[in-house]
C-alpha positions as CSV (number, residue, x, y, z in Angstrom):
1,X,-13.5,-151.8,13.0
2,X,-15.3,-152.4,16.3
3,X,-16.9,-149.0,16.4
4,X,-18.1,-149.2,12.8
5,X,-19.5,-152.7,13.3
6,X,-21.3,-151.8,16.4
7,X,-22.7,-148.6,14.8
8,X,-24.0,-150.6,11.8
9,X,-25.6,-153.2,14.0
10,X,-27.2,-150.7,16.3
11,X,-28.4,-148.6,13.4
12,X,-29.8,-151.6,11.6
13,X,-31.7,-152.6,14.8
14,X,-33.6,-149.3,14.6
15,X,-31.5,-146.8,16.5
16,X,-30.8,-143.4,14.9
17,X,-27.3,-142.9,13.5
18,X,-26.5,-140.5,16.2
19,X,-27.6,-142.9,19.0
20,X,-25.8,-145.8,17.4
21,X,-22.5,-143.8,17.2
22,X,-22.8,-142.6,20.8
23,X,-23.4,-146.1,22.1
24,X,-20.6,-147.5,19.9
25,X,-18.1,-144.9,21.2
26,X,-19.2,-145.6,24.8
27,X,-18.7,-149.3,24.1
28,X,-15.2,-148.5,22.9
29,X,-14.5,-146.8,26.3
30,X,-15.5,-150.1,27.8
31,X,-13.0,-151.8,25.5
32,X,-10.2,-149.6,27.0
33,X,-11.1,-150.6,30.7
34,X,-9.6,-154.1,30.7
35,X,-6.7,-153.2,28.4
36,X,-4.7,-152.1,31.5
37,X,-5.3,-153.9,34.7
38,X,-4.1,-152.6,38.1
39,X,-0.7,-153.8,39.2
40,X,-0.6,-156.9,41.3
41,X,2.0,-158.5,43.4
42,X,3.2,-161.9,42.2
43,X,4.6,-164.6,44.4
44,X,7.2,-165.4,41.7
45,X,8.7,-163.8,38.6
46,X,7.0,-164.7,35.4
47,X,8.8,-167.1,33.2
48,X,9.0,-167.2,29.4
49,X,6.4,-170.1,29.4
50,X,4.1,-168.0,31.6
51,X,4.4,-165.1,29.2
52,X,3.9,-167.4,26.2
53,X,0.8,-168.9,27.7
54,X,-0.7,-165.4,28.3
55,X,0.3,-164.3,24.8
56,X,-1.4,-167.3,23.2
57,X,-4.5,-166.9,25.4
58,X,-4.8,-163.2,24.4
59,X,-4.5,-164.1,20.7
60,X,-7.1,-166.8,21.1
61,X,-9.5,-164.5,23.0
62,X,-9.1,-161.9,20.2
63,X,-9.9,-164.6,17.5
64,X,-13.0,-165.8,19.4
65,X,-14.2,-162.2,19.8
66,X,-13.7,-161.6,16.1
67,X,-15.7,-164.8,15.3
68,X,-18.5,-163.6,17.6
69,X,-18.5,-160.2,15.8
70,X,-19.3,-161.9,12.5
71,X,-23.0,-162.6,13.2
72,X,-23.0,-160.1,16.1
73,X,-26.1,-159.1,17.9
74,X,-27.2,-155.5,18.2
75,X,-27.8,-156.2,21.9
76,X,-25.8,-153.6,23.9
77,X,-24.8,-156.1,26.6
78,X,-23.5,-158.6,24.0
79,X,-21.6,-155.9,22.2
80,X,-20.2,-154.8,25.6
81,X,-18.9,-158.2,26.3
82,X,-17.3,-158.4,22.9
83,X,-15.6,-155.0,23.3
84,X,-14.4,-156.0,26.7
85,X,-13.0,-159.3,25.4
86,X,-11.1,-157.4,22.6
87,X,-9.8,-155.0,25.2
88,X,-8.7,-157.8,27.5
89,X,-7.0,-159.6,24.7
90,X,-5.1,-156.4,23.8
91,X,-3.9,-156.0,27.3
92,X,-2.8,-159.6,27.5
93,X,-1.0,-159.5,24.2
94,X,0.7,-156.2,24.7
95,X,2.0,-157.1,28.1
96,X,3.0,-160.7,27.4
97,X,4.8,-160.1,24.1
98,X,7.2,-157.7,25.7
99,X,7.8,-160.0,28.6
100,X,8.2,-163.0,26.3
101,X,10.6,-161.1,24.0
102,X,12.7,-160.0,27.0
103,X,13.0,-163.6,28.2
104,X,14.0,-164.9,24.8
105,X,16.4,-162.2,23.8
106,X,20.0,-162.1,25.0
107,X,20.7,-158.8,26.9
108,X,23.2,-157.7,24.3
109,X,20.5,-157.7,21.5
110,X,17.4,-156.8,23.6
111,X,17.2,-153.2,22.4
112,X,17.4,-154.2,18.8
113,X,15.0,-157.0,19.4
114,X,12.4,-154.6,20.8
115,X,13.0,-152.2,17.9
116,X,12.4,-155.0,15.5
117,X,9.3,-156.1,17.4
118,X,8.0,-152.6,17.1
119,X,8.7,-152.5,13.4
120,X,7.0,-155.8,12.7
121,X,4.0,-154.6,14.8
122,X,3.7,-151.4,12.9
123,X,4.0,-153.0,9.5
124,X,1.5,-155.6,10.6
125,X,-1.0,-153.0,11.9
126,X,-0.8,-151.0,8.7
127,X,-1.1,-154.1,6.5
128,X,-4.1,-155.5,8.5
129,X,-5.8,-152.1,8.5
130,X,-5.5,-151.9,4.7
131,X,-6.7,-155.5,4.2
132,X,-9.6,-155.1,6.7
133,X,-10.6,-151.7,5.2
134,X,-10.6,-153.2,1.7
135,X,-12.6,-156.2,2.8
136,X,-15.1,-153.9,4.6
137,X,-15.5,-151.7,1.6
138,X,-15.5,-154.2,-1.3
139,X,-17.3,-157.1,0.3
140,X,-19.1,-156.6,3.7
141,X,-18.0,-155.9,7.3
142,X,-18.0,-159.5,8.5
143,X,-15.2,-160.5,6.1
144,X,-12.9,-158.1,8.0
145,X,-13.6,-160.1,11.2
146,X,-13.1,-163.4,9.3
147,X,-9.7,-162.2,8.2
148,X,-8.7,-161.0,11.7
149,X,-9.9,-164.2,13.3
150,X,-8.0,-166.4,10.8
151,X,-4.8,-164.3,11.2
152,X,-5.1,-164.5,15.0
153,X,-5.6,-168.3,14.8
154,X,-2.5,-168.7,12.7
155,X,-0.6,-166.5,15.2
156,X,-1.8,-168.6,18.1
157,X,-0.7,-171.8,16.4
158,X,2.7,-170.5,15.5
């Protein structure tokens, strides 16, 4: 979704299709940089409330980036910030959800809990991809970002 949107924006701003695709793919590489931050030493062990706060912050960051992609600028620096924000949100959510689940689940059901979490993520990813792809194809690209932002907002409020 991000690469397609950036390619469309860059192409509509006068870049060739090839140049737009190359820039969009490079921006996606930028997206991957903040997804994994280097390990740091913590003065204390994270608590469930710490993990929950990071999880919510990551979801909110994703929602805000999706909203910013709706009218998005073809400016490479702006797109770079948006790609980095989505990458950072991914890193925050992926890290915090596992930590939060581990804190909430009893040790005797932790394995099954992580399995269920993986199942729900997979079904959610598939469902959202189908919905966003349909919105992208039938309406126009910004509606996919509206859907993603709304879903993330609901998730952050849950």
